[in-house]
N, C-alpha and C positions, 0 to 999 in steps of 0.2 A: 451871465458870463462869469467864469471863475478862472483865476490865474493863481499860480503859486510860484515862488522863486526860491531856489535853493543855492546857497553859496557855501562851499565846504573846502577844506584842505584835506587831501587824501594822497597817499603814496603807497604803491605796492613794491615791496623790496624782496627780491629773490636772490639770495646769496648761494653760491656754489652751483650753482647751476641757475505728489502727489497728487498732491494735486492742488493747483490753485484754482478754485471754482467759485463763480459768483453765485449768490443766492438766487433762486429761481425768480424770474421776472413775471409780473402779471401778464396774462395774454393781451396782445395788442387789440385795441378796438378795431372793428372792421369798418373804418372810415378812411377817407383819403389821408395819406401821410401828412400833407401840409396842414391838416386841421388838428393833428394830435397836439394836445396841450403839453407844454414843457413844464416839468416839475422842478422845484428847487434842487440843486445838486448838493448833497451832503459834503461835509468836510473830507471824508474818506470813503471811497466806494467800497462796499462790503464785498470783498473778493475772498474766496476760500482757497487755501492750499490743502489739498487732500492727498493722502497716500494713494488711494484709489477710489474712483467713483463706481467701479465694477467690483463685485465682491471677490475676495474678502476685503472689506474696508480696513484701512490702517489708521488714518489720522485726518484731522480737519483743523485748519487754521484760517482765521479771517485775515483780510489784508491789513487791518489795524494791528493784528498780532505780528504779522511779518515786519511791520514798521518797528515794533518793539523788540524783535528778536535780535539780540546782540550778534554782530558779525554778519548780518544779512544786508545791512545798508539799505533797507527798504525794498530790496530787489526780490520779487516773488520766486525767481528761479533759484536763488540761493537757499530757499527753504527746503529744497529737495534733499540736500545732503544730511539733514537732521532726521529724516524719516527712517523708520525701521527697515532693515534689509539693504540699505544703501551704504556702500563703502568706497571712499575716494581712493584712487591710486596713491596720491600724495595729498595730505591735508591742505585744503585751500585751493586746489586745482580742480577744474571742472570735468574730470573724467572719472566715472563711477562704475564699480561693480555693483550689480543689483541682483540679489539672491543668487550669487555665483556666476552670473552672466557678465562677461567682460564688456568694456565700453564699446567695442566694435560691434557688439550684438545688441546694443541699445539704440532704438530708433528715435529721432527727434523730428517733430512736426510742428508747424505753425499754421493754423487754419487748414489743416490737411495737406500742406506743402512740406515736402521733405527738406530738412536743413542739415548740414554736416555737424554743427556743434552749436552750443548755447552761449559760450562766454568768450570774451576777448582774451588775448594771450596774457600770460603772467598774472593770473588771478584778477584779471580785469573785470569790468561790468558785463552784463549780458549783452548779446549782439542785437537785442531788440529793446527799444525804449520801454521801461516799465509801464508808462502811461497807456500804451496800446495793448497791454496784456490784461485780459479779463480773467482768464482762468488757465491754470497749468495742471494737467492730470498726469500723475505717475501711475502707470499700470505695471506693477512689479512682476506680474506673471499671469498667464491665462487671460490675456487682454481681449477686448471685444473683437468680433470678426471684421469690423471695419478696418482694423489695422492688420498688417501682415509684412512678410519678407524680413522679419527680424526674429532671431532665435532667443532673444532675451527679453528685455523690458521695453516699454514705450513711454516716452515723455511727450505729451501733446499739449501745446499751448493754443488757446483760442483768443482771437483778437476781440477788442471791445466792439460793441455795436456802434454804428455811426450815430453821431449826435448833431442836430441842427443848430443848437446854441453854440455860440463862439466861446471856446475855452482853450486853455493852453497851460503848459508847464515849461519851466526853464531851470537849469541848474548850472553852477560854475564851481569848479574845484581846482586845486593846484595842478591836477594832471589832465583834466578834460573839461569840456563844456558841452551842454546839450540843451535842446528845446524841442517842444512839440506844440502844434497849434491845429485846431480843427473847428470848422463851422459850416453853416449851410448856405445854399444859394438856390435860385429858381423857386423862391417862395417855400423853401423847405423840402422840395422834392429831391434836391441833391445835397451832397456833403463833400467836403474836401479836407484832407488831412496831410500834413507834412511835418516830419520830425527827423532828428538825427543827433549824432554825437561826434565830437572831434577832439582828439587828444593832442596835447603838446608835450607829451612825455619825453620826446626826443630832446627837447631843450632842457628839461629838468635833469635827465640822466647825463647829458653832456656836461653839466655842472658838478654833479655829485659822483658819477660813475662813468667817465668818458668812454670806457670800453664797451658799454652796453647801449644799444639802440632799440627803443621800444616805441611803436607807433600803432594806433588803431583808430578806426572811424566806422560809423554805420549810418544808415539812413532808412526812412520809412515814408511811403507816400500812398495815399488811397483816395480814390474818387468813386462815389456811388451816385446812382440816379434811379429814382422810382418811376418806372414807365407807367405803372398803375398802382393802386393801393396794395396789390398782391404780387407784383413783379418788379424785381430790382436787378440792374446790371451794375457791375463794379469792376475796378482794376486795382489790385493791391500789389505794390512793388516794394521790395526791401533788399538790403545788401549789407555786407560787412567786409572789412579789410583789416588784416593784422600783420605786423612785421616785428620780429624780435631777432637781434643778431648780437654777436660778441666779436670784438676786434682784439687780436693778439699779434704783436710784432707787425702791425700794419696789414694784417690779413684778416678780412672779415669773414666770419662763419655765420651763416644764416641758421638760427636755431628753430625758427618757426616763421613761415611766410605763406599766408593763405588768404584767399578772398572768395566770396560767393555772392551771387546776385539772383534774385527771383522776380518774375512778373507773373501774376496770377489773374486771369480774366474770368469773371464768373457771371452766371445767371442764377438768381435765387427766386423761388416761387413759394408762396404759401398755398397749400392744398386744402380742400375741404376737411372739416372735422379735426382741425389742428395739425394736419400733415404738412410736410415741407420737402422741398426738392432743391438740390444744388447741382449745377452742371458747370464745370470749370476746365480751363486749359492752362498749362503752365509752361513757361520757358525758364531755363536756368543756366548759369555758368559757374563752374567751380575751378579753382586753380591753386596749386601748391608748389612752392619752391622745394626741390629735392637736391640731392648731392650734385656737385660739379656745376652748379648754376642752372640746372635743367628745371623746366616747368612742366608739370603734368596737368592736364586739363580734362574737363568733362562738360560737354554741352548737352543739356537734357531737355526733352520735350515730354509732356505728360498730359493726360486728360482723366477726369473722373466724374462719375455720376453717383449721387447719394440721394436716397429717398427714405423718408420716414412717414408712416401712415398708421394712425390708430385704427383698430378694427374692433369697434365696440368699447366697452368699459374695461375689459380685462386683457386685451391683446394689443400690442404695438408691433407692427412689422417694419423691419429695417433692412435695407439692402443696397447694393451698388456695384458698379464696375469701375475699374481703373487700369490704365495702361501707362507705361513709361519707356522711353527710348533714350539711351545714353550713348554719346559719341566720345570715346576716350582717345586721347592722343598725348604725346610727350615730345617736347622740343629735342632735337638731336643733340647728342653729347659731343662736344668739341674736343679735338686733339686727343683722340683715344683710339686704341687698337680695336677694331670691330670683332676680332677674334678673342679678346680678353674674356676669360670665363665669367668675371663679374658682370661685364656688359651683356654677355649672352644670357646670363641668369635673369638680369633685370628685364631685358627685352622679351624674354620668354614669359615672365610673370605679368608684365604690363605692356602687351603689344597694343598698337593702335587698333581699335575695333569698335563694332556696334553691339551694344547689349540691349536687350528688350525684356520686358516683363508685362504680363497681362493677368488680371485677376478678377474674380467675381465673388461676392460674399452676401450672406443673408443671416439674420438672426431674428428671434421673436422674444419679446419681453412679455411673459405670460403670468398674470396675477392669478395663480391657481386658486387660492383662497385669500381672504383678507390678511392672513398671516404668513403666506408662503408665496414666494415669487421665483420663477424659473426662467432662465434665459439660455436656451440652446441656440447654437449657431454653427456655421460652416463657412470656410473660405477655401477657394481653389485658385492656384496660381500656376502659370507657365513661365519658364525662364529660357532665354536664348542668349548665348555668349560664345563668340568666336567659333561658330559652327557646331556648338554642342547644345543640346536641349535637355531640360529637366522639368518635372512637374511635381506639384504637391497638393495634398488635400488636408486641411487643418480643421478638425472639429473643435468646438469650444462649448463649455457648459458652466453656468454659474447658478447659484441658488442662495436665497436669503430666507431664513425661517425665524419669524418673530415669536419666540417661545414665551415672551413676557413683554409688557409694555416697555421695560427697560433693558431687555436682553435680546440679542440677535445672534443667531448662528449663521456663519458665512462660509461658503464653499465655492471653489472654482477649479476648473481643469481645462487645459488647452494644449494643443500641439502646434508648433510653429517651425517653419523652415526658413532658411536664409542661404544666399550664395556665400562663397568663401569671403573671409574678412580678416583684418588685422586685429590686434588687441585693442587699439584705439582707432577711431575713424580719421581718415585723412582726406580732405576735399580733393576731388579730381583724381584720386588714386584708388583703384579697385583691382582685386586679383582676378585674372582671367584663367580660372582653373575649375570649370564645371565638370571636367573629366573625373574629378574625384567625388562628384556628387554634391548634394546640398547638405548644409548643416541642419541638424534637427534637434528639437528640445521637446520634452514632455514636462509640463509644469502643473503641479497640484498644490493646493493650499486649503486650509480649513482654519476657522477661528471663531472666537466669540467676542462680542462687543457689548459692554455694559455701561449704562448711564448711572453714575454714582451721585450722591448728594453734593451740594455746593457747586453745581454746574461742572462736575468733573466726569471725564469719560475714561474708561480703561478698556484696552483690547489686548488679546493674546492670539497670535497666529502661528501655526506651524506650516512649513512648506517643504516640499520635496521635488527637486528638479533633476531630470536626467538629460544629459547632453550627449548627442551622438554625432560622429563624423565632424567634430569641431576643428576649426582651422586657426584658433587663437594661439596655437603653440609654435608660431613661426620663431625660428631660432633654436628650436629643440629638434634637431635633425638626426634620427637614428642612422648608424653607419650604413652605407650602401644606397641611401636615397638619392634620387636625381635632384640636383641642386635647383632645378626649375620647378620642383613640386614642393608644396607645403605639406608637412606631415600632418596627418589627421589623428584625432584623439577621441577617446570616450571620456566621460566624466559625470559628475553629479554634484549637487549641493543640497544639504539638509540644514534646517535651522528652526529656531523659535524666535519670534519677535514679540516684545512687550512694550506697550505704549500707554502711559498714564499722563493725562494732560488736563489743565484748566486754562482757560483763555488768558493769553499774555496781556490782553487789554483790560483784564479785570484789575481791581485794586491790588490784589496779590494774585499773580498768575505764574504758571510755569509748566514744565513737562519733564518727563523722564522717558527716554527712548533707548531700548537695549536690544541688541541682536546677538544671539549665540548661534554660530553656524560653522560648517566645515565644507569646503569646496575642494574637489580633487580632480585629477586627470589621469588617464591611462594610455600609454603608448607602447605598442608591441608587448603587452602583458606586464609592463612595469607601471605601478601605481605610485603617485606622488601628489602632494598638495599643489593646488594651483598657485601661480606666481604671486598673486596678491590675496591669498587666503588669510583672513584675519579672524581668529576664533571669537573675539569679543569686540563689540563696537558699542560705545555708550555715549549718549548725548543727554545733557540736562541743562535746564535754564530756569531762572527765576527773575521776575520783573515785579517791582513794587512801586506803587503810586505813593510818594512821600508827602503829597499835599502841596498847595500853593504853586501848582504847575511843575513841581519837581518829580522826576521819575528816574529810577535807577534799575539796571538789569545786568545780569552776568550769565555767562554760558560756559559750561565745562564739557570738553570732548576728549574721549580716550579711545585709542585703537591699539590692540595688541599687534605685535610685529608680524610681518609676512615671513614666509620661509626663505632661507638662504639657499638658492638653487643654482648658483653660478658653478660651472664646471671647473675643477682644478686644471691647471696647465697640463697639456699632454694627454688628458683623459677624454675619450670620445664615447665611451659606452654609457648609455643612459643610466643604468642601475648604479654606476659608480658615483654619480652626483645627483641622483633623484631618489634618495631614500624615502621610505614611507613616513618617517618622522624626522625630518631634517632640523638643524638648529634654526632659530628664528631671530629676526632683528629685535632690538629693544622696543618696549612699549612706548608709544608716543601719546602725549597729552597736550592740550592747549587750553588757555583761558581767554575768553573774549569778554568785553564789557561795553556798556552803553550808558551814558548819562544825558539827560535832557531837561531843559528848563523851557517851559512854554508860557507865553503871554497871549491872552485873548483880548480882542477889542472889536468894537462895533458888533454886528450881528453874527457874522461868520468869520471875521478876520482873526488871524493868529500868527505868531512868529515864535520860532523855537531856536535855541542854541543847543547843538548836539556834539558830544565827544564820544567817539566809538573807535574800537580797535579789535582786530583779529589777531590772535596769538600774542597777547600782551606779555606772556612769559618768554617770548623770543626763543622758543624751543626749536631745535633742529630735529629732523626726522631721518631715520636710517632705513635705506632701501637696498637690500642685497649687499649689506656691508658698507654702503656708501652714504655719507651724510648729505642731506638735501635741506637747503634753507639756511637760516630760518625764513619761512614764508610768512610775512606779517604785513598787515594793512592798517595803518593808522588813519584816522579821519577826524577833522574838526570842522564844523560847519554851522551855518544858520539856514533855517528854512522858514518860509512864511506863505500865507495864502489868505484869500478872501473870496 
């Protein structure tokens, strides 16, 4: 049994407004599960945060590195923002452009279950307790055929394997408290897990900023039972709630109010020769507060089948089916004229309706030679929304060529389709506009990865993405367009990504991550930079073991400013305020730091005192001429374990 307790002081202040992957486990012995011997649990599970596990690979960080990464607070999801190709809309907030694709075109999954977002409101922690996250994969483009229905990137988190030994984690901070516990029953054939987090930020903000109300909470629960040594049934449930509002002159304005819940029932089987199968059904509920006190809702039902089967020593066949049904609705708007144009436009874009999607996919991992691996794949989807149908066929191809023991050439290409979407995802709110067709992207990338001396790795990737029929330009409406329709655009993104790293858990470790890119959109023949195009994105970090249990680290992040695209008053023609080279907001930079003192006792016991801060320079960021922030998160805490 192993427990650790964390006690910290943390506060998120908002003024003015790859992958995480575990090291491969040894194959399970083919004996009944109750007889599997339990091994001692190390102090920190070796979890990896990778840029991609599907070529071209970008980066790799162990969980111990994430704990040493300043500004991450030990949360694997926060490591995503430092990877090449990733640009946040606003520094510190969990909405990212990935290789030019807006946040609304980035799909988030947990154990194959779609979730609307990853972090709580106002730079809060992740909506999933870190102890249940084994791996998070960032597929920046050309992602595997298993995933679909998103024209940008994929962030896929995998939950930890059930454990029969009783273990748990707990933490308490100034703003929230959380815990997780798991153990076995029925002589080790079953496991039960329960966890969650609860914030008391409403009380804190009532003391220091009475006009702000911030509240969040989440929960996770899982029960598994091994019917036979090869067959397992399980139920995994999780959910999240967020509420952020501002009160002025006794009038409360809801800035963000969302919640989502999921229940996933599964049957898992181990097939002969190392194969595996999963059959699952999912129920979900999403809800968001919108203007005038209205709630938009989505009740979803889904099912999926996934199979993986080795075919000899050089081939692995993977394939599956998945279906999803969404029932969208919105509470009626009170005290309003039904003939109001704004009401008619909203009701036209978001009518109560049933949406459905069904897909089939397959790919083959083919070890052509000991030094060359090829992964061709295909995905086919059908979409149905408000009486309109659409279909897509998405080919995928990836290749890895090991030209030297230390040098790998990496290539990927993929086509992806998606229904219309906003710039950012909104739970329970989706555009009913298949009449304009699906969004489509063509994503290509190539790179080289080199293992250098001193356990250092360097990689360089170039990417080229083409976006067709995109709907992320809501608010950019050329003259004469029907207000009930979202204008569609063309676009693209090109760039180069450079990543040099040495494990942050080394005595002296660090990384440099740099992206040079350009993202543009075209509407009615007028070309302009995308709203959050940033030419240069730089992250760097250094962590040093000072001896005697002392460790210090610092991180520097820099983003050049996005273009200023706001239309001047009275001007409605796109070319008048969408020049090809518009002025840009000032460059933003921030400095994070982390200090730790660790004491060890007994065999595995330890206790640490940690001081950490995001944006220690208290810099504000400028977006479209408006200052945001400073967004800063200080934390002082103690952690311990045995």
